[in-house]
C-alpha positions in Angstrom: 8.6 4.7 -2.7 11.4 2.0 -1.9 10.6 -0.6 0.7 13.6 -2.2 2.4 14.1 -5.6 3.5 11.4 -5.1 6.2 8.7 -5.6 3.5 9.4 -9.3 3.8 8.2 -9.3 7.5 5.1 -7.2 6.9 1.9 -9.1 7.6 -1.5 -7.7 6.5 -4.3 -8.3 9.0 -7.0 -10.5 8.3 -10.1 -8.9 9.7 -12.3 -7.1 7.3 -11.9 -7.0 3.6 -11.1 -3.3 3.0 -8.4 -1.1 4.4 -8.3 2.6 4.8 -5.3 4.8 3.8 -4.6 5.1 7.5 -4.6 1.3 8.1 -2.2 0.8 5.2 0.1 3.5 6.5 0.3 1.3 9.7 0.6 -1.8 7.9 3.5 -0.2 6.0 5.2 1.6 8.7 5.0 4.9 6.8 3.1 8.1 7.2 -0.3 8.4 5.6 0.8 11.3 3.7 3.1 8.9 2.0 0.5 6.3 1.0 -1.6 9.4 -0.5 1.5 10.6 -2.5 2.2 6.9 -3.7 -1.4 6.8 -4.8 -1.4 10.1 -6.7 1.8 8.8 -8.4 0.4 5.5 -9.2 3.0 3.9 -7.1 1.1 2.2 -4.7 -1.3 -0.8 -4.2 -4.6 -0.8 -6.6 -7.1 1.0 -4.7 -11.1 1.8 -5.0 -13.2 4.9 -4.4 -16.4 4.5 -2.6 -18.5 7.0 -4.3 -18.2 9.2 -7.4 -17.0 12.4 -5.9 -13.2 13.7 -5.9 -13.1 13.5 -2.2 -14.8 10.2 -1.9 -13.2 7.7 0.7 -10.3 5.4 -0.6 -10.1 1.7 0.4 -7.5 -1.2 -0.5 -8.5 -4.7 -1.1 -6.2 -6.7 1.3 -5.4 -9.1 -1.5 -4.2 -6.3 -3.4 -2.1 -4.9 -0.7 -0.6 -8.3 -0.2 0.0 -8.6 -4.1 1.8 -5.2 -4.0 4.1 -6.0 -1.0 5.1 -9.4 -2.7 6.0 -7.3 -5.9 8.2 -4.8 -4.1 10.4 -7.5 -2.6 13.9 -7.3 -3.9 17.2 -9.3 -3.5 19.8 -6.5 -4.2 19.6 -2.7 -4.1 20.7 -2.4 -7.8 17.4 -3.9 -8.8 15.7 -0.5 -8.1 17.4 1.1 -10.8 
């Protein structure tokens, strides 16, 4: 997943301490399916599972999302290589 220069303008809402996959997708302006695909490939922000089961809900800490977004900001496209 490559975020373009819009990443610099993304703001993560402050209310609540955890985000759902849907909320993260809305913040990143991508589909929820892409968020889930990125998570499966280990390419997205850190996450936690609420529960022990395979289908337990997933949540993202807002600070982890901010940190991940900051880590994705690039100056030139050649930096993705």
